[in-house]
Every structure is written in structure tokens, then in C-alpha cells.
N, C-alpha and C positions, 0 to 999 in steps of 0.2 A: 040289147044293150041296156044296162040299168040307167035310170035317169041320173043326170049330173048332180043334182043336189044330194042324192043319196050317196054317191061315190065320195063326194067331198066330205060329207059327214063321217063316212067310215074311215077315210084316211086321216082326218084330224083327230078323231076320238082315240085312235090307237096310241099316238105319242103321249097324249094327255093321260091315258090310263097307265102307261109305263112310268110316267113321271110321278104319279100319285100312288103307285102301288106300295104297300107297306114293306119296310126293311125286314130282313131276316132277324128273328129274336136271338138273345144270348144263348150260347150252348149251355146245357146243364152243368158241365164241368166248371165253366166260368162262374156261374152263379154260386156254386159250392165254394170255390176258392175265395170269392168276394165275401161270402158269409163268414168263412173261417178267419179272414183278415180282420173283419169288424169285431168278431167275438174276441180274438186275441188282443186287439187294442183295448177293448173294454176291460178284459181281465187284467192287463198290465196296469191300467189306471187304478183299478180297484185295489190291486196288490200294493201299489205305491202309496195310496191313501191309507191303507191299513198299516203299513210299515211306519208311516209318519205318525199316525195316531198312537202306535205302540211306543215309539221313541218318546213322544210327549208324555205319555202315561208313566213311562219309566223314569223320565226326568222329574216329574212331580213326586213320584214315590221316593226317589233319592233325596230330593230337597226336603221332603217331610222327615225322612230319617235323620238327615244332618241337623235339622232344626230341633228334633227331639233329643238328639245326643247333646247338643249345646245346652238346651234347657235342663237336661238331667245333670250336666256338669255344674251349671250355676246353682241348682238346688242342692247338689251334694256339697258344694263349698260352704253354703250357709248352714247346712245340717251337720257338718263335720264334728263340731264340738259336742252337741247333744248325742250324736250316734257313738262317738268315742266314749263318752261318759257311760252310756248304757251298756256298751260292749264290755268296758272294764269292770263295771259293777257286776255284770253277769258272769264273767269268766275269770276275773282276778288278773287279767293280762297286765304286764308291766308293774306288778306289785300293787295294783289298785285294789282297794277293799271290795270284797263281795258283800252284798247286803241281802242276807237271807232271813234275818230275824231282827225285830225292832229292839231298840235299846231297853225299853221297859220290859219286854219279854225276856231278854237275856238276864237283866238284873234280878227279875222275879224268879227266874229258874235257878240261878246260882244261889240266891238267898234260900230257896227251898231246899237245895241240895247241901247247904251249909258249907260251901267251899271257902276255905280260908287260906289263900295263897301267901307264901312267905318270901318267895323269890323276888328280887328287885331287878328291874330292867331299866337301862339307860336309853332314853329317847333323845336322839340327836336331830337337829333341824338344819335344813339346807335351803338356800334360795338362789334362783337364777333368773335371768331375763333373756329373751330371745334376741337375735340380731335385729337392730333397728328399733328396739324398744328403749326410749330415753328415760327410763325410770331407774331410781335406786331402790333396790328391793333386798331386804335383809331380815333374818330372824332376830327378834328382840332378845331372845336367850338362845344360847348354843345347845343346851341340853337340859333335860329334867329327869328325875328318877321316880319311877312309879312301880307299884306292885300290880300284878294281874288282878283285875276286878276294881281297881281304884281309878277314879276319873282325874284328869289333869287339864290345865288350861295353859296355852302358850299363845304368843303373839308374833305376828310378822309386821314389818313396817315398809310402806311403799311411799316414794316421793317422786313427783313429776318434775324432772329437771329441764324440761323444754319450755318454750315460750308460747305453747299452744295447748289447749285441752287434749288429753290423750285418754282413750278408753282401752282398757286391757282386760284380758281374761286368763285365768291360770289353770294349769293341769297339775296333777300331783301323782306321786307313787310312793310306795313303801318298800324298803329293802332291809333284809333279804326278802325275796319274793315269797318264800315259804312261810314267813311270819305275817304276811299281809292279811291273811284271813282272820287273824286275831286282833288286828288293829281296827278299832271301831271309832269313827268320828261322829260325835253328836252334833257339832256345829262346825261349819267350814265355809270359807269364801271361794272355794274352787268352783270352776265352771260358771261363775257369776261375773257379769261385766262390772268393772269398776272404772268410773270416770274421775280423773283428777285434773283440776285446773292447773295452770302454770304455777309451779312452786308449791303446790298443795301436798300435804303429807297426811297419811292416815295409818292407824293401827288396825290390824285385822286379826280377830281371835280364831283359835282352833281349840275346840273342846273335844276331848277324846278319852278313851280308856282301852286297856288291854284285856281281852277276854280271859276270864279265869281258867279256861281250858288250856290256855297257853302252857301253864305249869305242868299239866299232866300229859302233854303230848310228847312222846319220845323223840319225835322229829325236831323238837325245839331244844333239845339238849345242846348246850354250848352256845345257844343264841342269847347273848346278854346285851346286845346293842341293836336298836332298830333306828333306821334313818327315815325321816319324813322329809321329802323334797317337793318343792313347788317351783314351777317355771311360769313366768308371766309372758304372754304374747300380746302384741299390739293388734287391736281390732281394726280392720280396714274399713274406712267409711265409704 
């Protein structure tokens, strides 16, 4: 029979060994499932972050576009009169004079050619003010008679009838449109800002001549009257 201490040691050691024996590890399938779950969660978070970043970038781009459009509109409003002037001078749109040759060059050329026009043209003057413009604006004379190649001087009168200083700017055109290319202004107040104090009145000159080629152009047959019109607009402060 084995000694008693050895038997007691054997029977007590067996339960302790059972209690401290390691648990069975996770099955391989469970590890793979857990890994896929963690990876899917990470991918979803990354996708959400990327979408949020994309929306923020799109919003910034849209805001920048709108600000750019607003700035362009403001700039266009300030540049409207100079652009209109250049466009009209380049194309003759609205009966506005095209400037292709200087006055001195035209006079010198026609002098060398010995052109002596005999036809007399009646130049009529018209004046208007835009809505909201508290000015009285009239031509000093209703008409003048000139021959092609001769220079002439006319005047317009403007009066501020309001109780505050007003700044205005004028545009002009020549009718009929087909005659506009022969109407040459040497001095004019158009497209220039004019500021009048309350009750102030000024006279503004227009110095012009009709190109001698007017008389030899078959398209001008029957054109005996030309109308020069000005319209004053109030400049917004």
C-alpha cells in the first residue's frame, strides 16, 4: 500500500490541475468573422469621413463660385458705360460713331483730294433724361445746316432742379444709323460725368463735322436730315 502522504498529494493535485487547465482557444472561423467585422467597421468610418470631406469641399467650391459671380456683377455695373462706349465706337451700334481715323487725318486727306461738297445737310438736336433724373436738359438750338466737310458748333443746356448735388452721365446716338459713320464729333460731353449743384445750370458744347465722303456715297441719297440725340442718366452714389 502506498504511503498516506503520497496518496493525499495525488488526490489533491488532480482537482487543482483540472481547475487551472487552460480553456480551449477560439475556433479559426470565429477569428475570421471577428476580423471581418472590425475591417468592415473601419471601412464604414473611413467612407463616412471621406463623404463628409467631399461635401465640405463641394460647399467651399460653390461658395467661391457664388462670390465670384457677385464680384463680376458688381464690376460689370461699374464698367457698363466705358464698355458700352468702346463697343459703340467699334461697331457703330445704335447709330454711334465709329472712330477709325483722326480728325486731322480726315481733313488732310480730303484737302489733298480736293473734295468740294455742295450738298447741305440739316442737323437736328434732341435731348432726353432717364427716369429719376431731376434735370432739365435741352438743346440750345433745334437745328443747324452744314455741308459735308464743314465743322459746326452746337450747345446743350443742363440744369439741376433738385435740392441736392446730382452727378449725371450721357450717352448719344446718330440717326439714321447708316449716316452715323459720316458724323464725326471733335469735342463732346458724352460718357463724361457732370456734377451740378442744386439750381446750377451749364452749357455743354458739341463740335462736329460731316465727312465729305457722305456726298459721294450712293447709300446716302435722300438722307438730308441727321438727328443727334443725347440722354442723361443719374450716376448712383
